[in-house]
N, C-alpha and C positions, 0 to 999 in steps of 0.2 A: 487451560488456553481456548478459549473464544474460535471459535467457527473464524472470525474474521480476522481473527488474529493469525491465525495458522498461513489462512489462502496468504497472508501480506509474506509472512517468514518464506512460503513454500513458492513464490512468487518470486523473492528477492535473494535464495539462495537457488532458484535456476537461471539467473543470469547466465553462466556460461553454454547453458543447452541452449538460450536466447541466440547468444550469438556465434554458437554453429552450425544448429538450422539457417540462424542466418547466411553463413558463410555455403552452405551447403544448397540451398536454395537460390540463392540472388549471386553465389560468385564473385561481391564488391559491391562496397557500400554504394558505389556510382548507380548498380538494380535496384539496390536497393529505394533511394536520393528515387530512379525511376517507375518505382510501384509506386509507392507515395503521390509523386505528380501525378501519373494515370487515378490515383484511385479519387479527386484531388480535381479530376482537369473533365466537366462534361463526353461519354460515347459520343455525341451526333461530335461536337472539337475535331476526336479522333479522330472520326473517317475522314470531313475535312478535308483535313490536312494530312490524310490516308497516313495513318495512324494506326488504327485500325484490330488489323490484329497485333502492337506489338503491345497497346490498352488493354486489350483481352488477356494477354500471356502474362502481363505481368499485376493485372488485378486478380488472375488467378493466382501468381507463387503468393500477391501478401493475406490472398482467404488458406492458401493451404499451412501460411506465415501462422500467421495467429491462430487458427485452427489445434492446428499439432500441439505451439505454446501452451494453450488454454488444455488443453485438454489431459497434457505435460500435469500442470500444474492440478486441474484436478478428480484425475486418473492417483497423483500422490494425496492430496484432500481425504480422497474413502479408501486410501486402501490402509490412512495412518488411523481417521476416526473410526469407520467402519469394521474392520478386520484387525486392526492391532488391535485397539482399543477395548473391547467388549471383547 
């Protein structure tokens, strides 16, 4: 099995983890949608609208979410290929 195939399989197998972490971090789909909205909205516009701190918190939550999900897949990939197969 190639390394890329393993990444795809692990990415799909971890969907329940992504949903759990999303619920834990964002508390609802609306919170996730707000984070995506603020990610695309320039910070200056948020500052002019009086939403700068909401923007900052939402983007931080999104960054943490992506880091946890990517870290889980990478960590599992590392364990499977480097530790279990050798």
